[in-house]
PDB file of N, CA, C and O in Angstrom:
ATOM      1  N   MET A   1      -6.066 -12.916  25.703  1.00  0.00           N
ATOM      2  CA  MET A   1      -6.825 -12.350  25.013  1.00  0.00           C
ATOM      3  C   MET A   1      -7.881 -13.630  24.700  1.00  0.00           C
ATOM      4  O   MET A   1      -7.285 -14.706  24.740  1.00  0.00           O
ATOM      5  N   ALA A   2      -8.901 -13.713  24.485  1.00  0.00           N
ATOM      6  CA  ALA A   2      -9.428 -14.278  24.753  1.00  0.00           C
ATOM      7  C   ALA A   2      -9.854 -15.515  23.158  1.00  0.00           C
ATOM      8  O   ALA A   2     -10.873 -15.134  22.581  1.00  0.00           O
ATOM      9  N   HIS A   3      -9.194 -16.814  22.515  1.00  0.00           N
ATOM     10  CA  HIS A   3      -9.666 -17.648  21.823  1.00  0.00           C
ATOM     11  C   HIS A   3     -10.602 -16.846  20.869  1.00  0.00           C
ATOM     12  O   HIS A   3     -10.122 -16.390  19.832  1.00  0.00           O
ATOM     13  N   ASN A   4     -12.254 -16.603  21.248  1.00  0.00           N
ATOM     14  CA  ASN A   4     -13.045 -16.661  20.252  1.00  0.00           C
ATOM     15  C   ASN A   4     -11.856 -14.970  19.467  1.00  0.00           C
ATOM     16  O   ASN A   4     -11.484 -14.781  18.309  1.00  0.00           O
ATOM     17  N   THR A   5     -11.719 -14.470  20.205  1.00  0.00           N
ATOM     18  CA  THR A   5     -11.073 -12.830  19.497  1.00  0.00           C
ATOM     19  C   THR A   5     -10.002 -13.278  18.259  1.00  0.00           C
ATOM     20  O   THR A   5     -10.326 -12.865  17.145  1.00  0.00           O
ATOM     21  N   ILE A   6      -8.689 -14.128  18.347  1.00  0.00           N
ATOM     22  CA  ILE A   6      -8.066 -14.789  17.812  1.00  0.00           C
ATOM     23  C   ILE A   6      -8.879 -14.898  16.718  1.00  0.00           C
ATOM     24  O   ILE A   6      -8.956 -14.127  15.761  1.00  0.00           O
ATOM     25  N   SER A   7      -9.619 -16.145  16.974  1.00  0.00           N
ATOM     26  CA  SER A   7     -10.523 -16.476  16.218  1.00  0.00           C
ATOM     27  C   SER A   7     -11.159 -15.729  15.180  1.00  0.00           C
ATOM     28  O   SER A   7     -11.262 -16.121  14.017  1.00  0.00           O
ATOM     29  N   PHE A   8     -11.612 -14.574  15.657  1.00  0.00           N
ATOM     30  CA  PHE A   8     -12.029 -13.236  14.660  1.00  0.00           C
ATOM     31  C   PHE A   8     -10.775 -12.638  14.029  1.00  0.00           C
ATOM     32  O   PHE A   8     -10.945 -12.543  12.814  1.00  0.00           O
ATOM     33  N   TYR A   9     -10.037 -12.368  14.269  1.00  0.00           N
ATOM     34  CA  TYR A   9      -9.356 -11.810  13.992  1.00  0.00           C
ATOM     35  C   TYR A   9      -8.333 -12.919  12.364  1.00  0.00           C
ATOM     36  O   TYR A   9      -7.884 -12.344  11.372  1.00  0.00           O
ATOM     37  N   GLU A  10      -8.263 -14.092  12.539  1.00  0.00           N
ATOM     38  CA  GLU A  10      -8.258 -14.973  11.437  1.00  0.00           C
ATOM     39  C   GLU A  10      -9.440 -14.781  10.333  1.00  0.00           C
ATOM     40  O   GLU A  10      -9.074 -14.396   9.222  1.00  0.00           O
ATOM     41  N   SER A  11     -10.731 -15.000  10.532  1.00  0.00           N
ATOM     42  CA  SER A  11     -11.537 -15.324   9.911  1.00  0.00           C
ATOM     43  C   SER A  11     -12.427 -13.777   9.066  1.00  0.00           C
ATOM     44  O   SER A  11     -13.354 -13.739   8.258  1.00  0.00           O
ATOM     45  N   GLY A  12     -11.427 -12.427   9.875  1.00  0.00           N
ATOM     46  CA  GLY A  12     -11.775 -11.438   9.476  1.00  0.00           C
ATOM     47  C   GLY A  12     -12.694 -10.969   9.782  1.00  0.00           C
ATOM     48  O   GLY A  12     -12.922  -9.835   9.360  1.00  0.00           O
ATOM     49  N   THR A  13     -13.427 -11.475  10.458  1.00  0.00           N
ATOM     50  CA  THR A  13     -14.694 -10.590  11.340  1.00  0.00           C
ATOM     51  C   THR A  13     -14.537  -9.347  11.883  1.00  0.00           C
ATOM     52  O   THR A  13     -15.154  -8.310  11.641  1.00  0.00           O
ATOM     53  N   ASN A  14     -13.825  -9.521  12.490  1.00  0.00           N
ATOM     54  CA  ASN A  14     -12.756  -8.474  13.219  1.00  0.00           C
ATOM     55  C   ASN A  14     -11.420  -8.304  13.493  1.00  0.00           C
ATOM     56  O   ASN A  14     -10.758  -9.161  14.078  1.00  0.00           O
ATOM     57  N   GLU A  15     -10.724  -6.645  12.885  1.00  0.00           N
ATOM     58  CA  GLU A  15      -9.632  -6.850  12.917  1.00  0.00           C
ATOM     59  C   GLU A  15      -9.289  -6.316  14.114  1.00  0.00           C
ATOM     60  O   GLU A  15     -10.168  -5.992  14.913  1.00  0.00           O
ATOM     61  N   PRO A  16      -7.490  -6.099  14.488  1.00  0.00           N
ATOM     62  CA  PRO A  16      -7.141  -5.901  15.864  1.00  0.00           C
ATOM     63  C   PRO A  16      -6.576  -4.333  15.736  1.00  0.00           C
ATOM     64  O   PRO A  16      -5.986  -3.839  14.775  1.00  0.00           O
ATOM     65  N   GLU A  17      -6.941  -3.705  17.004  1.00  0.00           N
ATOM     66  CA  GLU A  17      -6.332  -2.295  17.110  1.00  0.00           C
ATOM     67  C   GLU A  17      -5.171  -2.330  16.795  1.00  0.00           C
ATOM     68  O   GLU A  17      -4.553  -3.391  16.884  1.00  0.00           O
ATOM     69  N   GLN A  18      -4.329  -0.714  16.162  1.00  0.00           N
ATOM     70  CA  GLN A  18      -3.017  -0.673  16.317  1.00  0.00           C
ATOM     71  C   GLN A  18      -1.969  -0.520  17.229  1.00  0.00           C
ATOM     72  O   GLN A  18      -0.816  -0.252  16.893  1.00  0.00           O
ATOM     73  N   ASP A  19      -2.321  -0.674  18.294  1.00  0.00           N
ATOM     74  CA  ASP A  19      -1.695  -1.046  19.340  1.00  0.00           C
ATOM     75  C   ASP A  19      -2.092  -2.726  19.565  1.00  0.00           C
ATOM     76  O   ASP A  19      -0.984  -3.193  19.828  1.00  0.00           O
ATOM     77  N   MET A  20      -2.528  -3.238  19.583  1.00  0.00           N
ATOM     78  CA  MET A  20      -2.614  -4.463  19.229  1.00  0.00           C
ATOM     79  C   MET A  20      -1.833  -5.204  18.732  1.00  0.00           C
ATOM     80  O   MET A  20      -1.154  -5.971  19.415  1.00  0.00           O
ATOM     81  N   LEU A  21      -1.754  -5.133  17.358  1.00  0.00           N
ATOM     82  CA  LEU A  21      -0.307  -5.502  16.565  1.00  0.00           C
ATOM     83  C   LEU A  21       0.643  -5.141  17.176  1.00  0.00           C
ATOM     84  O   LEU A  21       1.572  -5.933  17.014  1.00  0.00           O
ATOM     85  N   PHE A  22       0.955  -4.094  17.992  1.00  0.00           N
ATOM     86  CA  PHE A  22       2.221  -3.838  18.570  1.00  0.00           C
ATOM     87  C   PHE A  22       2.498  -4.933  19.591  1.00  0.00           C
ATOM     88  O   PHE A  22       3.622  -5.372  19.836  1.00  0.00           O
ATOM     89  N   LYS A  23       1.267  -5.365  20.211  1.00  0.00           N
ATOM     90  CA  LYS A  23       1.272  -6.639  21.445  1.00  0.00           C
ATOM     91  C   LYS A  23       1.864  -7.996  21.272  1.00  0.00           C
ATOM     92  O   LYS A  23       2.626  -8.692  21.944  1.00  0.00           O
ATOM     93  N   LEU A  24       1.144  -8.148  19.947  1.00  0.00           N
ATOM     94  CA  LEU A  24       1.268  -9.429  19.113  1.00  0.00           C
ATOM     95  C   LEU A  24       2.660  -9.800  19.071  1.00  0.00           C
ATOM     96  O   LEU A  24       3.232 -10.785  19.539  1.00  0.00           O
ATOM     97  N   ALA A  25       3.177  -8.611  18.284  1.00  0.00           N
ATOM     98  CA  ALA A  25       4.489  -8.696  17.169  1.00  0.00           C
ATOM     99  C   ALA A  25       5.706  -8.740  18.570  1.00  0.00           C
ATOM    100  O   ALA A  25       6.897  -8.955  18.343  1.00  0.00           O
ATOM    101  N   LYS A  26       5.208  -8.518  19.891  1.00  0.00           N
ATOM    102  CA  LYS A  26       6.573  -8.082  20.800  1.00  0.00           C
ATOM    103  C   LYS A  26       5.955  -9.690  22.231  1.00  0.00           C
ATOM    104  O   LYS A  26       6.532 -10.414  23.043  1.00  0.00           O
ATOM    105  N   ALA A  27       5.001  -9.549  21.907  1.00  0.00           N
ATOM    106  CA  ALA A  27       4.861 -11.461  22.174  1.00  0.00           C
ATOM    107  C   ALA A  27       5.170 -12.329  21.157  1.00  0.00           C
ATOM    108  O   ALA A  27       4.961 -13.470  21.568  1.00  0.00           O
ATOM    109  N   PHE A  28       5.587 -12.333  19.972  1.00  0.00           N
ATOM    110  CA  PHE A  28       5.891 -13.318  19.445  1.00  0.00           C
ATOM    111  C   PHE A  28       7.314 -13.449  19.339  1.00  0.00           C
ATOM    112  O   PHE A  28       7.995 -14.469  19.236  1.00  0.00           O
ATOM    113  N   GLU A  29       7.809 -11.655  19.402  1.00  0.00           N
ATOM    114  CA  GLU A  29       8.551 -11.174  19.261  1.00  0.00           C
ATOM    115  C   GLU A  29       9.405 -11.392  18.206  1.00  0.00           C
ATOM    116  O   GLU A  29      10.556 -11.811  18.081  1.00  0.00           O
ATOM    117  N   ILE A  30       8.317 -10.900  17.304  1.00  0.00           N
ATOM    118  CA  ILE A  30       8.483 -10.493  15.587  1.00  0.00           C
ATOM    119  C   ILE A  30       8.534  -8.894  15.046  1.00  0.00           C
ATOM    120  O   ILE A  30       8.679  -8.023  15.904  1.00  0.00           O
ATOM    121  N   SER A  31       8.407  -8.476  13.528  1.00  0.00           N
ATOM    122  CA  SER A  31       8.609  -7.907  14.376  1.00  0.00           C
ATOM    123  C   SER A  31       7.179  -7.896  13.815  1.00  0.00           C
ATOM    124  O   SER A  31       6.525  -8.921  13.622  1.00  0.00           O
ATOM    125  N   ILE A  32       6.547  -6.056  13.453  1.00  0.00           N
ATOM    126  CA  ILE A  32       5.064  -5.708  13.145  1.00  0.00           C
ATOM    127  C   ILE A  32       4.992  -6.669  11.574  1.00  0.00           C
ATOM    128  O   ILE A  32       4.469  -7.771  11.409  1.00  0.00           O
ATOM    129  N   ASN A  33       5.896  -5.579  10.296  1.00  0.00           N
ATOM    130  CA  ASN A  33       5.477  -6.338   9.655  1.00  0.00           C
ATOM    131  C   ASN A  33       6.037  -8.198   9.168  1.00  0.00           C
ATOM    132  O   ASN A  33       6.275  -8.691   8.065  1.00  0.00           O
ATOM    133  N   ASP A  34       6.060  -8.592  10.107  1.00  0.00           N
ATOM    134  CA  ASP A  34       5.741 -10.172   9.796  1.00  0.00           C
ATOM    135  C   ASP A  34       4.177 -10.425   9.741  1.00  0.00           C
ATOM    136  O   ASP A  34       3.639 -11.283   9.043  1.00  0.00           O
ATOM    137  N   LEU A  35       3.684  -9.743  10.395  1.00  0.00           N
ATOM    138  CA  LEU A  35       2.042  -9.858  11.124  1.00  0.00           C
ATOM    139  C   LEU A  35       1.481  -9.513   9.544  1.00  0.00           C
ATOM    140  O   LEU A  35       0.718 -10.364   9.086  1.00  0.00           O
ATOM    141  N   PHE A  36       1.692  -8.714   8.951  1.00  0.00           N
ATOM    142  CA  PHE A  36       1.176  -8.708   7.476  1.00  0.00           C
ATOM    143  C   PHE A  36       1.713  -9.648   5.958  1.00  0.00           C
ATOM    144  O   PHE A  36       2.852  -9.444   5.538  1.00  0.00           O
ATOM    145  N   PRO A  37       0.952 -10.475   5.358  1.00  0.00           N
ATOM    146  CA  PRO A  37       1.403 -11.224   4.609  1.00  0.00           C
ATOM    147  C   PRO A  37       1.740 -10.226   2.962  1.00  0.00           C
ATOM    148  O   PRO A  37       0.956  -9.396   2.502  1.00  0.00           O
ATOM    149  N   PRO A  38       2.851 -10.547   2.449  1.00  0.00           N
ATOM    150  CA  PRO A  38       3.117  -9.861   1.377  1.00  0.00           C
ATOM    151  C   PRO A  38       2.004  -9.496   0.428  1.00  0.00           C
ATOM    152  O   PRO A  38       0.877  -9.993   0.436  1.00  0.00           O
ATOM    153  N   THR A  39       2.530  -8.414  -0.525  1.00  0.00           N
ATOM    154  CA  THR A  39       1.088  -8.108  -0.795  1.00  0.00           C
ATOM    155  C   THR A  39       1.427  -8.510  -2.087  1.00  0.00           C
ATOM    156  O   THR A  39       2.567  -8.185  -2.422  1.00  0.00           O
ATOM    157  N   LYS A  40       0.676  -9.210  -3.025  1.00  0.00           N
ATOM    158  CA  LYS A  40       0.408  -9.665  -4.542  1.00  0.00           C
ATOM    159  C   LYS A  40       1.555  -8.392  -6.188  1.00  0.00           C
ATOM    160  O   LYS A  40       1.912  -8.673  -7.332  1.00  0.00           O
ATOM    161  N   LYS A  41       1.677  -7.222  -5.397  1.00  0.00           N
ATOM    162  CA  LYS A  41       1.710  -6.338  -6.195  1.00  0.00           C
ATOM    163  C   LYS A  41       2.593  -5.700  -5.832  1.00  0.00           C
ATOM    164  O   LYS A  41       2.010  -4.652  -5.554  1.00  0.00           O
ATOM    165  N   SER A  42       3.890  -5.497  -5.558  1.00  0.00           N
ATOM    166  CA  SER A  42       4.820  -4.803  -5.260  1.00  0.00           C
ATOM    167  C   SER A  42       6.046  -3.858  -6.614  1.00  0.00           C
ATOM    168  O   SER A  42       6.854  -4.468  -7.314  1.00  0.00           O
ATOM    169  N   ASP A  43       5.805  -2.118  -6.649  1.00  0.00           N
ATOM    170  CA  ASP A  43       6.460  -2.538  -7.849  1.00  0.00           C
ATOM    171  C   ASP A  43       7.655  -1.841  -7.154  1.00  0.00           C
ATOM    172  O   ASP A  43       7.719  -1.477  -5.980  1.00  0.00           O
ATOM    173  N   LYS A  44       9.135  -1.667  -8.703  1.00  0.00           N
ATOM    174  CA  LYS A  44      10.327  -1.321  -8.130  1.00  0.00           C
ATOM    175  C   LYS A  44      10.329  -0.328  -7.140  1.00  0.00           C
ATOM    176  O   LYS A  44      11.177  -0.568  -6.281  1.00  0.00           O
ATOM    177  N   ARG A  45       9.802   0.520  -6.979  1.00  0.00           N
ATOM    178  CA  ARG A  45       9.950   1.340  -5.807  1.00  0.00           C
ATOM    179  C   ARG A  45      10.461   1.602  -4.357  1.00  0.00           C
ATOM    180  O   ARG A  45      11.071   2.346  -3.588  1.00  0.00           O
ATOM    181  N   GLY A  46       9.376  -0.202  -4.656  1.00  0.00           N
ATOM    182  CA  GLY A  46       9.072  -0.091  -3.070  1.00  0.00           C
ATOM    183  C   GLY A  46       7.975   0.065  -1.902  1.00  0.00           C
ATOM    184  O   GLY A  46       7.788  -0.257  -0.728  1.00  0.00           O
ATOM    185  N   TYR A  47       7.269   0.874  -3.134  1.00  0.00           N
ATOM    186  CA  TYR A  47       5.855   0.511  -2.946  1.00  0.00           C
ATOM    187  C   TYR A  47       4.424  -0.029  -2.648  1.00  0.00           C
ATOM    188  O   TYR A  47       3.733  -0.375  -3.606  1.00  0.00           O
ATOM    189  N   LYS A  48       4.095  -0.093  -1.791  1.00  0.00           N
ATOM    190  CA  LYS A  48       2.915  -0.888  -1.964  1.00  0.00           C
ATOM    191  C   LYS A  48       2.016  -0.582  -2.226  1.00  0.00           C
ATOM    192  O   LYS A  48       1.400   0.144  -1.445  1.00  0.00           O
ATOM    193  N   SER A  49       1.422  -0.976  -3.509  1.00  0.00           N
ATOM    194  CA  SER A  49       0.268  -0.002  -4.712  1.00  0.00           C
ATOM    195  C   SER A  49      -0.944  -0.411  -3.631  1.00  0.00           C
ATOM    196  O   SER A  49      -1.780   0.492  -3.670  1.00  0.00           O
ATOM    197  N   GLU A  50      -1.269  -1.274  -2.844  1.00  0.00           N
ATOM    198  CA  GLU A  50      -2.957  -1.397  -2.136  1.00  0.00           C
ATOM    199  C   GLU A  50      -2.392   0.005  -1.467  1.00  0.00           C
ATOM    200  O   GLU A  50      -2.837   1.097  -1.820  1.00  0.00           O
ATOM    201  N   LEU A  51      -1.370  -0.140  -0.469  1.00  0.00           N
ATOM    202  CA  LEU A  51      -1.390   0.774   0.856  1.00  0.00           C
ATOM    203  C   LEU A  51      -1.389   2.264  -0.006  1.00  0.00           C
ATOM    204  O   LEU A  51      -2.229   3.047   0.437  1.00  0.00           O
ATOM    205  N   LEU A  52      -0.767   2.662  -0.900  1.00  0.00           N
ATOM    206  CA  LEU A  52      -0.881   3.428  -1.043  1.00  0.00           C
ATOM    207  C   LEU A  52      -2.824   4.138  -2.215  1.00  0.00           C
ATOM    208  O   LEU A  52      -3.356   5.248  -2.206  1.00  0.00           O
ATOM    209  N   ALA A  53      -3.152   3.081  -2.837  1.00  0.00           N
ATOM    210  CA  ALA A  53      -4.672   2.562  -3.064  1.00  0.00           C
ATOM    211  C   ALA A  53      -5.052   2.935  -1.578  1.00  0.00           C
ATOM    212  O   ALA A  53      -5.692   3.982  -1.678  1.00  0.00           O
ATOM    213  N   ALA A  54      -5.004   2.736  -0.829  1.00  0.00           N
ATOM    214  CA  ALA A  54      -5.849   2.731   0.107  1.00  0.00           C
ATOM    215  C   ALA A  54      -6.431   4.558   0.292  1.00  0.00           C
ATOM    216  O   ALA A  54      -7.641   4.640   0.499  1.00  0.00           O
ATOM    217  N   HIS A  55      -6.080   5.183   0.262  1.00  0.00           N
ATOM    218  CA  HIS A  55      -5.546   7.099   0.384  1.00  0.00           C
ATOM    219  C   HIS A  55      -5.996   7.408  -1.198  1.00  0.00           C
ATOM    220  O   HIS A  55      -5.776   8.483  -1.757  1.00  0.00           O
ATOM    221  N   ILE A  56      -6.557   6.453  -1.712  1.00  0.00           N
ATOM    222  CA  ILE A  56      -6.526   7.510  -3.069  1.00  0.00           C
ATOM    223  C   ILE A  56      -8.354   7.196  -3.840  1.00  0.00           C
ATOM    224  O   ILE A  56      -9.009   6.264  -3.374  1.00  0.00           O
ATOM    225  N   ASP A  57      -8.681   7.677  -4.463  1.00  0.00           N
ATOM    226  CA  ASP A  57     -10.267   7.287  -4.965  1.00  0.00           C
ATOM    227  C   ASP A  57      -9.993   5.706  -5.628  1.00  0.00           C
ATOM    228  O   ASP A  57      -8.902   5.274  -6.000  1.00  0.00           O
ATOM    229  N   ASP A  58     -11.205   5.044  -5.657  1.00  0.00           N
ATOM    230  CA  ASP A  58     -11.310   3.798  -5.984  1.00  0.00           C
ATOM    231  C   ASP A  58     -11.004   4.138  -7.675  1.00  0.00           C
ATOM    232  O   ASP A  58     -10.102   3.462  -8.170  1.00  0.00           O
ATOM    233  N   ASP A  59     -11.631   5.041  -8.494  1.00  0.00           N
ATOM    234  CA  ASP A  59     -11.593   4.936  -9.514  1.00  0.00           C
ATOM    235  C   ASP A  59     -10.444   5.403 -10.705  1.00  0.00           C
ATOM    236  O   ASP A  59     -10.584   5.732 -11.883  1.00  0.00           O
ATOM    237  N   VAL A  60      -9.157   5.262  -9.757  1.00  0.00           N
ATOM    238  CA  VAL A  60      -7.769   5.442 -10.411  1.00  0.00           C
ATOM    239  C   VAL A  60      -7.272   4.197 -11.461  1.00  0.00           C
ATOM    240  O   VAL A  60      -7.641   3.044 -11.238  1.00  0.00           O
ATOM    241  N   THR A  61      -6.554   4.468 -12.424  1.00  0.00           N
ATOM    242  CA  THR A  61      -6.315   3.277 -13.098  1.00  0.00           C
ATOM    243  C   THR A  61      -4.681   2.919 -12.951  1.00  0.00           C
ATOM    244  O   THR A  61      -3.918   3.364 -12.094  1.00  0.00           O
ATOM    245  N   GLU A  62      -4.404   2.091 -13.915  1.00  0.00           N
ATOM    246  CA  GLU A  62      -3.154   1.426 -13.546  1.00  0.00           C
ATOM    247  C   GLU A  62      -1.906   2.285 -13.105  1.00  0.00           C
ATOM    248  O   GLU A  62      -1.127   2.676 -12.236  1.00  0.00           O
ATOM    249  N   ASP A  63      -2.483   2.256 -14.794  1.00  0.00           N
ATOM    250  CA  ASP A  63      -1.721   3.719 -15.457  1.00  0.00           C
ATOM    251  C   ASP A  63      -1.473   5.253 -14.871  1.00  0.00           C
ATOM    252  O   ASP A  63      -0.552   6.026 -15.138  1.00  0.00           O
ATOM    253  N   GLN A  64      -2.992   5.493 -13.680  1.00  0.00           N
ATOM    254  CA  GLN A  64      -2.958   6.720 -13.207  1.00  0.00           C
ATOM    255  C   GLN A  64      -1.730   6.627 -11.964  1.00  0.00           C
ATOM    256  O   GLN A  64      -0.777   7.380 -11.766  1.00  0.00           O
ATOM    257  N   MET A  65      -2.088   5.613 -11.358  1.00  0.00           N
ATOM    258  CA  MET A  65      -1.204   4.815 -10.108  1.00  0.00           C
ATOM    259  C   MET A  65       0.414   4.941 -10.663  1.00  0.00           C
ATOM    260  O   MET A  65       1.213   4.870  -9.729  1.00  0.00           O
ATOM    261  N   ASP A  66       0.942   5.088 -11.796  1.00  0.00           N
ATOM    262  CA  ASP A  66       1.868   4.809 -12.182  1.00  0.00           C
ATOM    263  C   ASP A  66       2.644   6.153 -11.781  1.00  0.00           C
ATOM    264  O   ASP A  66       3.714   6.257 -11.180  1.00  0.00           O
ATOM    265  N   ASP A  67       1.553   7.445 -12.431  1.00  0.00           N
ATOM    266  CA  ASP A  67       2.324   8.322 -12.760  1.00  0.00           C
ATOM    267  C   ASP A  67       2.475   8.837 -11.063  1.00  0.00           C
ATOM    268  O   ASP A  67       3.527   9.219 -10.551  1.00  0.00           O
ATOM    269  N   ILE A  68       1.233   8.738 -10.419  1.00  0.00           N
ATOM    270  CA  ILE A  68       1.383   7.997  -9.080  1.00  0.00           C
ATOM    271  C   ILE A  68       2.907   8.824  -8.330  1.00  0.00           C
ATOM    272  O   ILE A  68       3.554   9.780  -7.903  1.00  0.00           O
ATOM    273  N   LEU A  69       2.722   7.657  -8.612  1.00  0.00           N
ATOM    274  CA  LEU A  69       4.442   6.974  -8.036  1.00  0.00           C
ATOM    275  C   LEU A  69       5.551   7.604  -8.620  1.00  0.00           C
ATOM    276  O   LEU A  69       6.695   7.375  -8.228  1.00  0.00           O
ATOM    277  N   LYS A  70       5.313   8.318  -9.455  1.00  0.00           N
ATOM    278  CA  LYS A  70       6.741   8.760 -10.712  1.00  0.00           C
ATOM    279  C   LYS A  70       6.212  10.214 -10.246  1.00  0.00           C
ATOM    280  O   LYS A  70       7.113  11.053 -10.226  1.00  0.00           O
ATOM    281  N   TYR A  71       5.407  10.510 -10.007  1.00  0.00           N
ATOM    282  CA  TYR A  71       5.248  12.491  -8.623  1.00  0.00           C
ATOM    283  C   TYR A  71       6.081  12.175  -7.377  1.00  0.00           C
ATOM    284  O   TYR A  71       7.089  12.689  -6.892  1.00  0.00           O
ATOM    285  N   ILE A  72       5.290  11.132  -7.028  1.00  0.00           N
ATOM    286  CA  ILE A  72       6.040  10.363  -5.674  1.00  0.00           C
ATOM    287  C   ILE A  72       7.607  11.003  -5.689  1.00  0.00           C
ATOM    288  O   ILE A  72       7.991  11.986  -5.056  1.00  0.00           O
ATOM    289  N   ASP A  73       8.451  10.090  -6.666  1.00  0.00           N
ATOM    290  CA  ASP A  73       9.591   9.542  -7.213  1.00  0.00           C
ATOM    291  C   ASP A  73      10.235  11.516  -7.073  1.00  0.00           C
ATOM    292  O   ASP A  73      11.054  12.057  -6.329  1.00  0.00           O
ATOM    293  N   PHE A  74       9.317  12.052  -8.236  1.00  0.00           N
ATOM    294  CA  PHE A  74      10.095  12.944  -8.567  1.00  0.00           C
ATOM    295  C   PHE A  74       9.592  14.238  -7.443  1.00  0.00           C
ATOM    296  O   PHE A  74       9.970  15.327  -7.873  1.00  0.00           O
ATOM    297  N   ILE A  75       9.040  14.313  -6.479  1.00  0.00           N
ATOM    298  CA  ILE A  75       8.930  15.246  -4.822  1.00  0.00           C
ATOM    299  C   ILE A  75      10.449  14.932  -4.247  1.00  0.00           C
ATOM    300  O   ILE A  75      11.405  15.690  -4.080  1.00  0.00           O
ATOM    301  N   LYS A  76      10.260  13.201  -3.959  1.00  0.00           N
ATOM    302  CA  LYS A  76      11.753  13.712  -3.364  1.00  0.00           C
ATOM    303  C   LYS A  76      13.353  13.638  -3.537  1.00  0.00           C
ATOM    304  O   LYS A  76      14.270  13.750  -2.724  1.00  0.00           O
ATOM    305  N   SER A  77      13.313  13.390  -5.020  1.00  0.00           N
ATOM    306  CA  SER A  77      14.376  13.974  -6.074  1.00  0.00           C
ATOM    307  C   SER A  77      14.383  15.475  -5.894  1.00  0.00           C
ATOM    308  O   SER A  77      15.317  16.094  -6.405  1.00  0.00           O
ATOM    309  N   GLN A  78      13.492  16.102  -5.257  1.00  0.00           N
ATOM    310  CA  GLN A  78      13.627  17.589  -5.080  1.00  0.00           C
ATOM    311  C   GLN A  78      13.709  18.547  -4.094  1.00  0.00           C
ATOM    312  O   GLN A  78      13.816  19.755  -3.882  1.00  0.00           O
ATOM    313  N   ASN A  79      13.561  16.900  -3.328  1.00  0.00           N
ATOM    314  CA  ASN A  79      14.574  17.601  -1.692  1.00  0.00           C
ATOM    315  C   ASN A  79      15.662  17.401  -1.489  1.00  0.00           C
ATOM    316  O   ASN A  79      16.217  18.173  -0.708  1.00  0.00           O
ATOM    317  N   LYS A  80      16.387  16.385  -2.037  1.00  0.00           N
ATOM    318  CA  LYS A  80      17.849  15.848  -1.531  1.00  0.00           C
ATOM    319  C   LYS A  80      18.914  17.170  -2.189  1.00  0.00           C
ATOM    320  O   LYS A  80      20.131  17.129  -2.011  1.00  0.00           O
TER     321      LYS A  80
END
């Protein structure tokens, strides 16, 4: 891997493709999760709000996000 490629990843200019993330994790003998810094907000259910929010419109309020997470818990409880 070229030095400038790593520099671009570090600076946020470019982002590695998913397969590259797996290769990097394997090369460093770490979990792929170790390549991602902890999020600032992780609710009690263990969901990463930022990850979920990436799949939801930008205009969702924090209260609406809480309702969405509660609905997810409800749906999961119905499958048990």
